[in-house]
C-alpha positions in Angstrom: -2.8 -21.9 8.1 -2.9 -24.3 10.4 -1.7 -23.5 14.1 2.2 -23.8 13.0 3.8 -22.1 10.1 6.3 -24.3 7.6 8.2 -25.6 10.7 7.7 -24.7 14.5 9.0 -21.4 15.6 11.6 -23.2 17.9 13.1 -25.0 14.9 14.0 -21.8 13.4 16.1 -18.8 13.8 14.2 -16.3 15.6 13.0 -13.4 13.7 12.5 -9.8 14.5 9.2 -8.9 15.6 7.8 -5.5 13.7 5.9 -4.7 16.8 8.4 -5.5 19.2 9.3 -3.3 22.2 12.9 -3.3 21.4 13.9 -1.1 18.3 17.1 -3.1 18.2 15.2 -6.7 17.0 13.2 -5.2 14.4 14.0 -5.6 10.7 15.3 -2.4 9.8 14.9 -3.1 5.9 11.5 -4.0 6.5 10.5 -0.7 7.9 12.7 1.1 5.2 10.6 -0.8 2.7 7.4 0.1 4.0 8.5 3.7 3.8 9.2 3.6 0.6 6.2 1.7 0.0 4.2 4.5 2.0 5.9 7.2 -0.5 4.4 5.5 -3.6 1.4 5.3 -2.0 1.3 8.6 -1.3 2.1 9.5 -4.9 -0.8 7.9 -5.9 -3.5 8.8 -3.5 -2.6 12.8 -3.5 -3.7 12.7 -7.2 -7.2 11.5 -6.2 -7.6 14.4 -3.3 -6.3 17.0 -5.9 -9.2 16.3 -8.5 -12.0 14.3 -8.9 -12.1 13.5 -12.1 -9.9 10.4 -12.3 -12.6 8.5 -10.3 -15.2 8.9 -13.4 -12.3 7.6 -15.7 -10.7 11.3 -16.9 -8.1 13.7 -16.4 -9.0 17.1 -15.4 -9.2 19.3 -17.8 -8.1 22.3 -16.1 -4.9 20.6 -16.5 -3.9 19.2 -20.5 -0.7 20.9 -21.1 2.4 18.7 -22.0 4.0 19.1 -18.9 0.7 17.8 -16.9 0.4 14.9 -19.3 4.0 13.9 -18.8 3.8 14.3 -14.9 0.7 11.7 -15.3 2.7 9.6 -17.8 5.3 9.3 -15.5 3.4 8.4 -12.2 1.4 6.1 -14.4 5.0 4.2 -15.4 6.9 4.3 -12.3 4.1 4.3 -9.5 0.4 3.2 -10.4 -0.4 -0.2 -9.3 3.3 -0.9 -8.2 3.4 0.4 -4.5 0.2 -1.0 -3.2 1.6 -3.9 -4.2 4.6 -3.5 -2.0 2.5 -2.9 1.2 0.1 -6.0 0.1 3.8 -7.6 0.2 4.9 -6.1 3.5 1.4 -7.1 5.3 1.9 -10.7 4.2 5.3 -10.9 5.7 4.8 -8.9 8.9 2.0 -11.7 9.4 4.6 -14.4 9.6 6.3 -11.8 12.2 3.7 -11.9 13.9 2.9 -15.0 14.5 6.6 -16.1 15.3 6.2 -13.4 18.0 3.1 -15.1 19.7 4.8 -18.6 19.7 7.8 -17.3 21.2 5.9 -15.6 24.2 3.6 -18.8 24.7 0.6 -16.6 23.2 -2.8 -17.6 21.3 -2.1 -16.0 18.0 -5.6 -16.6 16.7 -7.5 -14.4 19.0 -4.9 -11.5 18.8 -4.4 -11.4 15.3 -8.7 -11.2 14.9 -8.7 -8.5 17.4 -6.2 -6.8 15.1 -8.3 -7.2 12.2 -10.8 -5.8 13.9 -9.6 -2.6 15.0 -7.9 -2.4 11.1 -11.4 -2.8 9.7 -12.9 0.1 12.3 -9.8 2.5 11.6 -10.5 1.6 7.6 -14.1 2.4 7.5 -13.5 5.8 9.6 -10.9 6.7 7.5 -12.8 5.7 4.0 -15.8 7.8 5.2 -14.0 11.2 6.6 -10.8 11.5 4.8 -10.5 9.4 1.5 -12.5 6.8 0.0 -9.8 5.3 -1.8 -8.8 2.8 1.9 -7.1 -0.1 1.7 -7.0 -0.5 5.3 -10.8 -2.4 5.4 -9.6 -4.6 2.7 -6.5 -5.5 4.4 -8.4 -6.6 7.2 -11.1 -8.7 5.2 -8.2 -10.5 3.2 -6.5 -11.1 6.6 -9.4 -13.6 7.6 -8.1 -15.5 4.5 -4.7 -15.4 5.4 -5.3 -16.4 8.9 -7.5 -19.6 7.6 -4.3 -20.5 5.1 -1.8 -19.7 7.4 -0.1 -23.4 7.3 0.0 -23.2 3.6 3.2 -24.2 2.2 5.7 -21.6 0.5 5.6 -23.4 -2.6 2.2 -23.9 -2.7 1.5 -20.1 -1.4 3.4 -18.9 -4.6 1.5 -21.0 -7.0 -1.7 -19.8 -5.7 -0.8 -16.5 -5.6 0.2 -16.9 -9.7 -3.3 -18.3 -10.3 -4.9 -15.6 -8.8 -2.7 -13.0 -10.8 -3.7 -15.1 -14.2 -7.7 -14.9 -13.0 -7.7 -11.3 -12.7 -5.6 -10.6 -15.9 -7.5 -13.0 -17.9 -10.7 -11.5 -16.6 -9.4 -7.9 -17.7 -8.5 -9.7 -21.4 -11.7 -11.0 -21.8 -13.2 -7.5 -20.6 -11.1 -6.0 -23.4 -11.8 -8.0 -25.9 -15.7 -7.8 -25.4 -15.4 -4.0 -25.8 -15.8 -2.9 -22.1 -14.7 0.7 -21.4 -14.9 2.7 -18.4 -15.9 5.7 -19.5 -17.7 5.6 -22.8 -19.5 8.9 -22.9 -16.8 11.7 -21.8 -19.4 14.5 -21.5 -21.2 12.5 -18.7 -17.9 12.1 -17.2 -16.9 15.3 -17.4 -19.9 16.6 -15.8 -19.8 13.8 -13.0 -16.0 15.3 -12.5 -17.3 18.5 -12.1 -20.0 17.5 -9.2 -17.5 15.6 -7.2 -15.1 18.7 -7.4 -17.6 20.9 -6.4 -18.9 18.1 -3.5 -15.2 17.5 -2.3 -14.9 21.6 -2.3 -17.9 21.8 0.0 -18.4 21.7 3.8 -17.3 18.5 5.6 -20.9 17.1 5.3 -20.7 17.3 1.7 -17.3 15.7 1.5 -18.8 13.1 3.6 -21.7 12.5 1.2 -19.3 12.2 -1.5 -17.5 9.6 -0.2 -20.5 7.7 0.3 -21.6 7.9 -2.7 -18.8 6.9 -4.4 -18.1 3.9 -2.3 -20.2 1.5 -4.3 -17.6 2.1 -7.0 -14.9 1.9 -4.8 -16.0 -1.6 -3.7 -16.4 -3.1 -7.2 -12.5 -1.8 -7.8 -11.8 -3.9 -4.7 -13.7 -7.1 -5.1 -12.8 -6.9 -8.7 -9.5 -6.1 -9.1 -7.1 -5.0 -6.3 -8.7 -7.3 -3.6 -7.8 -10.4 -5.5 -4.3 -8.8 -6.2 -4.0 -7.9 -2.7 -4.6 -11.4 -1.6 -1.9 -12.8 -4.3 0.8 -10.5 -2.8 -0.1 -11.4 1.0 0.5 -15.0 -0.3 3.8 -13.8 -1.4 4.7 -12.0 1.5 3.8 -15.2 3.7 6.0 -17.6 1.5 8.6 -14.8 1.8 8.4 -14.8 5.5 8.2 -18.4 6.0 11.8 -18.3 4.2 12.8 -15.2 6.0 14.0 -13.9 2.7 14.1 -10.0 4.7 16.0 -11.5 7.2 19.2 -12.0 5.8 18.8 -10.7 2.2 22.7 -11.0 1.7 21.7 -15.1 1.4 19.6 -13.9 -1.8 21.7 -11.8 -3.9 21.6 -14.1 -6.9 17.8 -14.4 -6.8 17.3 -10.1 -6.3 20.0 -9.4 -9.3 17.7 -11.9 -11.3 14.7 -10.3 -10.1 16.4 -7.1 -11.3 17.2 -8.2 -14.4 13.8 -9.3 -15.4 11.9 -7.0 -13.4 12.6 -3.5 -15.0 12.8 -4.7 -18.7 9.6 -6.4 -18.2 7.9 -4.3 -15.6 8.8 -1.0 -17.8 7.5 -2.5 -20.6 4.1 -3.2 -18.8 4.4 0.8 -17.4 4.7 2.2 -20.6 1.5 0.4 -22.0 -0.5 1.3 -18.8 0.9 4.9 -19.3 0.2 5.4 -22.8 -3.1 4.3 -22.2 -4.1 6.5 -19.7 -3.3 4.9 -16.7 -5.7 3.8 -14.2 -7.3 7.2 -15.0 -9.2 5.5 -18.1 -9.1 1.9 -17.3 -7.8 0.5 -20.4 -8.7 -3.2 -19.7 -6.0 -4.2 -22.1 -3.5 -2.1 -20.4 -5.0 -3.0 -17.3 -4.5 -7.0 -17.9 -0.6 -6.3 -18.9 0.0 -4.2 -15.6 -1.4 -7.5 -13.7 1.2 -9.6 -15.1 4.0 -7.2 -15.3 3.8 -4.8 -12.1 4.7 -7.0 -9.7 7.8 -7.8 -11.7 8.7 -4.2 -11.5 7.8 -4.1 -7.9 10.3 -6.9 -6.9 12.7 -5.7 -8.9 12.3 -1.9 -6.8 12.6 -4.5 -3.7 15.7 -6.1 -4.6 17.5 -2.7 -5.8 16.6 -1.4 -2.4 17.9 -4.7 -0.7 21.0 -4.6 -2.1 21.5 -0.9 -1.9 21.2 -1.1 1.9 23.8 -3.2 2.2 26.1 -0.1 1.3 27.3 2.4 3.7 25.1 4.9 1.8 22.0 2.7 1.5 22.9 1.9 5.8 22.3 5.8 6.2 19.2 6.1 4.5 17.8 3.1 5.9 18.0 4.6 9.0 16.6 7.6 7.7 13.4 6.8 6.1 12.8 3.7 8.4 11.4 5.2 11.5 8.4 6.5 8.8 7.9 3.0 8.1 7.9 2.0 11.6 4.8 4.0 12.1 3.2 3.4 8.8 -0.4 3.2 9.9 0.1 6.7 11.4 1.5 8.1 8.7 -0.3 6.4 6.0 -3.7 8.1 7.9 -1.7 11.3 8.3 -1.4 11.6 4.8 -5.1 11.3 4.1 -5.5 14.1 6.9 -2.9 16.6 5.4 -4.3 16.2 2.3 -8.1 16.3 3.1 -6.9 19.6 4.4 -5.3 20.9 2.0 -7.7 19.8 -0.9 -11.2 19.1 0.6 -13.7 20.7 2.1 -12.3 19.8 5.6 -9.8 22.5 5.2 -8.8 24.6 2.3 -11.0 23.3 -0.5 -8.1 23.5 -3.4 -9.5 20.4 -5.0 -9.4 21.4 -8.8 -6.9 24.0 -8.6 -3.5 22.6 -8.2 -1.1 21.3 -11.3 0.0 17.5 -11.0 3.3 18.7 -11.1 2.5 20.5 -7.8 0.9 17.8 -6.7 4.0 15.4 -6.7 6.1 18.0 -5.2 3.5 18.6 -2.4 3.7 14.7 -2.3 7.3 14.9 -1.5 6.9 17.8 1.1 4.7 16.0 2.8 6.9 12.6 3.1 10.0 14.8 4.1 7.9 16.2 6.9 6.9 12.8 7.5 10.6 11.4 7.8 11.4 14.5 10.1 8.1 13.9 12.4 8.8 10.4 12.7 12.2 10.1 14.1 11.4 12.7 16.8 8.3 11.1 17.5 9.8 7.7 17.8 12.9 9.2 20.0 10.2 9.3 22.9 7.8 7.1 22.2 7.5 3.2 21.1 4.8 3.4 18.7 3.0 6.1 16.6 -0.5 6.7 17.7 -2.5 5.0 15.5 0.1 2.2 16.1 -0.4 2.6 20.0 -4.5 2.3 19.8 -4.2 -1.1 17.3 -1.6 -2.6 19.6 -4.0 -1.9 22.8 -6.8 -3.4 20.8 -4.7 -6.3 19.6 -2.9 -7.3 22.8 -6.1 -6.5 24.7 -3.8 -4.2 27.2 -2.6 -0.9 27.7 0.9 -0.9 26.4 3.7 1.4 27.6 3.8 4.0 25.1 6.6 6.6 26.3 10.2 5.5 26.7 12.0 5.6 29.5 14.9 8.6 29.9 18.1 7.0 30.1 
């Protein structure tokens, strides 16, 4: 993008800055949506902490009961490839808020944002090596450079480019399916590799790090050919939504939100059924992935539409107030989730990898998220930012920000 966003900031109503020091100026719905995304990402990521077999294209053979399969089916239907899209959308949307904040302050945006991306990349790299090789922060940091470069793009053009990117990925998956490509052609080899990885993750911290480094090329390939382009597409959708201030006043877009739900749920769930019935992202059925690439964004949009409408009701406002603090310190909570899971499942702690059923894993995810809701509210009562947000903000602004709130 150029140095202007759609129209000069002064010509538009001021929008809240997600990193503003004044809590009342924040977009509470954005924080609540980010918290919702955080929970969905945890449900997905914790499964890869609990067992190493999915990294090799096969479910853990120790858990093959009907209940185990049912839990995996529901997670694939409702969660897989949906919530990271929401997180990416909010990254693109927040980009416009940060741009507007810099414009109001008369500050140079580009150096500030480059420092932010550099800090995010370093945090993500450490996260990938030490805790979870499925890290997405480094990808966001690199794609953020593209977002910065095209920041002057018109909203309509951004949506067209996002559609083209999504179509290209879906086409690639379709061609792969027609060519007979499979992710794990040898079941016996996949089981052996899964067992080897499980033992490595159950070992000492050095063994855990070595396993993360060993599997890094596979993860980078998936990011480059699949998740990365889709994340970029959703960045652009978030950018377009930010320029139109869609989340600043969802009430103005009630008709559009209803249409999104009417279309998104039936189409998105149908695509989810295809994905879940073919083994989800574990078995990586190329045809199912092609269908999911086209339908998952619609289900994600339907989730957003439902939540935004619900947040306008009194019960919804109460829910938003409860979950928003976790979204305000999403980076700290994202890293905290990985830290807790690493302690529970890997050689950094109790080494329970391979010993916990899928249902229990989901229940643990719920417990972790509820704990984070409580801790986030307590923390933000006395601090302006989460620990990771504080560090990233210090890098972004090249200054030491005020951390603690002043007592009244």
